[in-house]
N, C-alpha and C positions, 0 to 999 in steps of 0.2 A: 688670175682670178679675171671671170667673163663682167665683163660691164653691164650685165643682164641685170642683175641687182639694183642697181642706180638707176638705168631706165625704171624701174618698175615704184623703185622709192620715188624717183624725180615725177612721177603719173599719177600717183597717190598725194604726193606734197602739191601739187601745181593743182590738181582739184579743191584740196586747201584750201590754198593760196585766194583762189576764185570766190570760193564761197564765205569767208571767216569775214568779210565789210558786210554782210547781207543781213543778217541778223542783230537784234539787239543782245547784253548779257545779260546771262540768266543770272539767278539768284546767287548763289557760290560764287560763279566768277565774278559780278560785281562786285562784293566781300573783298576778294582778294586784289582786287584793284584796287579799292580802297587802300589794301595792306600798304600800296605804295606808295599812297599820297600820306600815308601813317606810319613813317618808318621808324621803324622800330627793336627792339632785341627781341622780342618775341607776342605774340596776342593770344588771347585769350581762349580761341579756339581751335589755333593750330601754332606751331611754327613758324620762325621768320621768311624761311627761302623763300619764299612765293610771291610775298611780298615784296623782297629785295629783288626778285626776276624782273616782277609787271616793273619797281621802281625803275631799275634798270633799262627796259625797252620804251617806257613813258619820256626818260631821258633822253636816248638815243632820237626815237621817232617823233616822239610829242602825242600826245594825248589823241584817243580814238578808238575804236575797237579791235582796229586791226593790227596796232602796235599790240593791244591786250591779246592777243591771239597768237602772234607770230611766234611767241618762244614754244607754246606746245605744238605747232606744228610744225617748230623744229626740234624738239624732243621725240614728238611722233616719230620724225625720222631715224632718228641716234637709235631708238627701241626700235623700229623694223629692222635696222641694220645691225645692231648687237643680237636680236634672236637669228637673224640669219647666219652670222658666224659663229654663233653658240650649234645652232643647227648643225654645221658643218664640222665642229668639232666634233659631233657623235656620229656620227659618219654618213650623214645625210648626203644624199648627191648635190648637186646642184641644182638640177631641175627639182628635187623632194625637198629642198629650204625653200626656192621660190615660191613652191605651191602653199607651203607652211608661213610663210611670210604672209601672203594674200590672202590666206584664211583670217590671219592676224587682222589684218587692216578690212576684214570685210564682217567682223565682228561689228554690231551696232553699236556697242559700249565704248569699242577702240575708236571710232569714227568720233565719238563725243573726247574722247581726249585727246584727238587729233586737233581738236580745235579750239576748246577752254582749258586754261591751264587750272589743275586741282593741285594740291598737296602730294593726292598719291601718284599722280604724275613723276615726281622724284625717284618714288619708291618704286616703278616700273622700269625708270632709265638705268636704276644705279643696282639693283638685281643683278644682270650681267656680270660689270667690274667686279662686285662684291664675291661671284663666285669662281669667277676667273683667277683672282688674287688667292681663293683657297687652293683651288685647285695648283694655282704655284710654289701654292706654300705646303703642301706635302709633297713636291716635287724638290723642290730648292731649300724650303725653309731658309730664305733669307731677311737680315733684318729689314731691308726694305718693302720686302712682301709683307712683314708683321705692320709698319707702318702705314704702308697705303691701305691693309685692311681697314686701320685703325681712321683715315681718313673717308675711307668710302661707308664706313657704319655711321660717321659723324654727321656725315652731308645727308645721309639719308634719316639722323636724327632732327637733322634742322629741316629737312621738308616733313614729314610726318610722325604723329607718336606712334604709330604703329607700327613704325620699325623695330622698335623694341621684342617683337614679336618676331625678328629675323633671330637673337641671338639663341633659344632656347635648339633650334632646331640645328644650330651651326654648329653648338657644343653637343647633342646629340650624334649629328651625323658624324663629329671628327671622334667621338669616341666606340661608336658603333663599331666604326672603321680601323679601331683599333689604334688611334693615334694619339695617345697618351704624352709623347714626347713633344706637341702643342700647347695642351692643357697646363704640362708640367714646364714648361720651356718659360724662363725668366724674362725673354723679349717677348712675351703676350703683353707684357707691363707695356710697352711701347704701343699696342693697338689699343687698350685699356685709356694710356695716359693722351694719345691722340685724339680717340675719340670721345675723350670727356670736353679737352679743348675746345674742340669742333661743338659742341651742341653748350658751353658753356652759358653762349647767350641766354639760352631759356632758362635754365638755372637761376644765372642772376634777376633775370625778369620775374620769373617767378617767385624768388625770394622777396623780391619788393612788391609784388601784387598778391601775398598770402596762398600762394599755391593754388591759384584759381584755374589755371589750364586742367591740372590735374583731377581736380574734384568737377568740371566741366567735363572731361573727355570719360569720367567713368559713370557719371550721368548719361552722357548722350550715347554711350556705347552699349551699355548693360540695360539700361532704361529702369527697371521696375525689376521688383523680389520676388515674383511670382511665376513659376514658368508653366508654360501655354506653346500650345499644339499651333497655335494659330499665327504668331506671328515667325512659328517657323514655315509654316505652309506658304503664307504669304512671302519670303524671302526669298524661299524655294522658286516660286513662281515666275518672281520679277526678277531672278537671275536668270531662266530661262528665257522669258521672252529678249531683257538687254545684251545676251551675249549671243541669240541666235539659238532655236532647240535644237537643230542641227549640227551646232557647232559645239554645243554642252557635251549631245553625246559624243564628240568626235574627243571632244577634252576627258572625259570620261575614260573609254578607250585610251587614252593616253596614260592614263593613271595608272590603269589595269597591267599596260603592257612595261611602263616604267617599274613597278614593283617588279616585276621579274627580271629586271637588266640587273648586270654587274658593274655596267660602266658606271667610273666614279662622277663622273658629272651627273649624269642622269639622277643616280641613287641623290646627289647633295640638292638637284632641284625637286626631286620627290618630297624629300623633307622639308624644305622649303616653302613649298607650295602647298602639300597636304596640311602644315602647322599652320599656314594662314585660313587657310580654308577651314577647319576644323573649328580654329575659333571664333570663325562667324557664324558657323552652324552653330556652336554650344551658345554666343550671346543671342541667338536668336530665337530662342524659346523663352526671352528675356524681352523682345525687344525687337520689330522687323529692321533687318540689314540692308542699308542703302546699297545699291547693286554694285557700284565702284568700289566699293569697300575690297573685295573679294576678287581683285581685278586679277592680281600679281599670278593668283593661280591658274585663270584662262591664258594668261600671257604667257607663261611655261605650257602650259599642256592642250591649249587647240593647236599650236602648230608641231608639238610632240604626238598626239593621235594621228593629225595628216600625214608625215611623212612616216609613222609606222605603218598605217592603211596603205600607204603609196607600195612599201616594201611588199604587200602580200600580194601585190601585182592583180593580175585577173581582174574581175568586176570591181572589186574593193579598189582596184585601181579607180575604174571609171566612174563608180558612185561618191569618193570623196571628190573626186575631179567637179562631177556635176554640184555638190552642195557647195564646193567652195567658189564654183562661176556664181550657181545661184544665190549666196550668200554676196560676192563683189556687185551684180546688177542689183539686188534689194538696197543695201545699201548705198549704189549710186543713185536710184531712185528717190532716197532720202536724202540727199547733198544735193540735188536737184532740186526737191523742193523746197530746201531751205534757201536754196540760192533764188528762185523765182516763185514761191509762193500762190503758186497757181490755186491750189486746192479751195474748193467752198466748203463753208461747215457752216452747221447747226449754230443759230446764237448762244454764244458762251460754250461751243464746245471746240473750241481750235485748240489744234495743238500748239500754235504757237504761241500760244496767252503768256508763258513764262519768258518770252523772249522778243513781244511786239508790241509797241507803243508806248512803253515807259518815255520814253522822253517828249513824246507829247505832252504825256500825262504830267510831266514836274514844270514844262514850260507852261501850259495852262495855268497849275499851281501857282506859278512863280508870275503870272498877268495878273489873277487874281492877289496876290501878295502886296504889290504894288499899290492897289489900291485904298489901302489899309494905311489910317493914318497914324496908329502910333508907332513909335521906337523902339520897341521891343515885339518883333512880330516871327514867326516861324513856320515852316512848312511841317508837316509831322504826318508820321503812318502810326496805327494801332497794333500792326502784326511785325513783329523784326522780320520776316522771309518777305518783305518788301522794305525794309530800314534801305537794304543796299541800293538796291535800283534811284530811292528817294535820293541818297547820299552822292552818287556818282554822277545821276544827271544834273541835279544841281549844282554841280562844283563850276559849270563856267558863269552861274548868275551871282556865284558867292552870296547865297542869303544860307539861314541859319535853319540846319534839320533836328528834328528829335525823333527818333524813335521811341513810342511809349510802350515798350514791352519789356519786360525785365529776362526772358529768355536767354537772352547772350548781352552778359556784360558789356560787352568790346563796346557798343556804339557809346555806353555813359562814359567810356575812357575818352573816346572820340570824340564827345560832341563838350566836355571841358564845363559843365553849367546845368543849370536845372531851367526845367520850360516853366516854372512857377511862377505866373506874374506876366507872360507873356499871351498877345493875343496870337489864337494859332488857325493855320488852315489845314485842316484835317482831311487829306485823300483817304476817302473808301471805296475799295475795290468791291463790286459784286460779290466777290470770291470770298470776301470775309467775313465773319460773321460780323455782328456791334459788337464791339467789347464793351466792357465794363462803363456805366455811364461816367462823364468827366463830368467833374466839378466846374463851372464856368458860370461867368457873372450872364453873358447871356449865348444862347448857339441858336444857328439857322444856318438852311440850307443856302449856300450860296451860287449854286451850277452845278449842273448835272453834264455831264461828256462823256458821249459813246468812242468807242474805237472800233472802227471797221477793218474789215479786212475782206474783200472779194464779195462786198455786199454782206457781213454774216456780224455779228456781234462779235468782238472778243473780249471785250471788257464794257462796265461802265462804273465810272469814276464819280461818287458825290462830293463836292467839297465844299464843308462844314466850315460854317466858321466858331470860335468858340472864344470871348472875350475874358480876359483876366484869366485865364486857366488857373485853379487852386490845387489841382489835384485827382488823384483817379477814386471814383467812390469805393470804398472796399466792399461792399456788399453787390 
């Protein structure tokens, strides 16, 4: 095997290593880093693998943004390598496979996966071992392969609940291939047993927490009960933007060609990829789908589409290479801006709003908190999406924090106590609507703090003192 793929992955990895420490943690990212600080068998919104991984890297490297992101960088390198290997098994040439991996890394959302560890990242990393093991089962039907399949599926279940979406297409693929011998093989019990043992921490945790994860996920994914085209159109538009419109078209072409293929590996990928995408297309008629949820579909079919187009030769080859190069340049420009932050934006219009300034916001709040004479005092936010950043950046100061928003019950489990009777300093962002009035003995504005970047206001934080908090006003 030529070393070119290692050079290519090395370049992408080096860029991410340089960019990783240059911006703050995003909302989901900070939440999963906190998992690592509150180690548990599972959590309200996701299984524990992302938290266990964050805990390990913090233990090895210490605290910091770089430590929080190194696992994502390494996993994206592994995903790129596995994608390359899979493309080579479907008779893609060395050059075609390199272009396919390049396109994958040029898609905007995979640039984010390469920097920020999400539960979805584990599904992307495990899908290739799962498919390879299934192919090996078809060829040899060895007991060790049944066990290994259980390991991979169990790890996927520890990564994210949507791993369950793998099971119907896998069974459907085996049945459509006429592989009844696997479905009826008693050694399949090994797969089931090992998979259940692997995910047992999630089951045990939910038994002790009233199955809250399953209720939360059901509401989070499906959302409402009324079908509507509006969230579907929005979800579709966000996906096209998040993955790069040109690469989405290439992915759709990959589906069309894969549909006609008789190659078992391509058919297996088609079953799994389409099952994931169609599931989220269905739920998008109830609630908008976040762009990273169907990432596995694009992980498989962007490289497929590139390879299939390159095999057509002629103008298709030149056009495809042009799209990949353009995508890489655009993705590189985004990484460069993340690193340098040279852009100047109008007040409150900065694209860096979610990843810039939170450390200073919390530091200012801690400074004000020290001026309160109360023995029971805490920093709070009234919107759950700011809660993780508050809790994470407050860790070095060892101050009490609360999130006065019951959307995500995870914060209540971590906080281990009620804010009732506390003197609070509320951090209110310019972007957060005024919450329901808080019942306080006294309320007044302590300070207003602007977050600036290149002469533009990123955010404005109001620090509001609430003396002797007695609860939220229900009206």
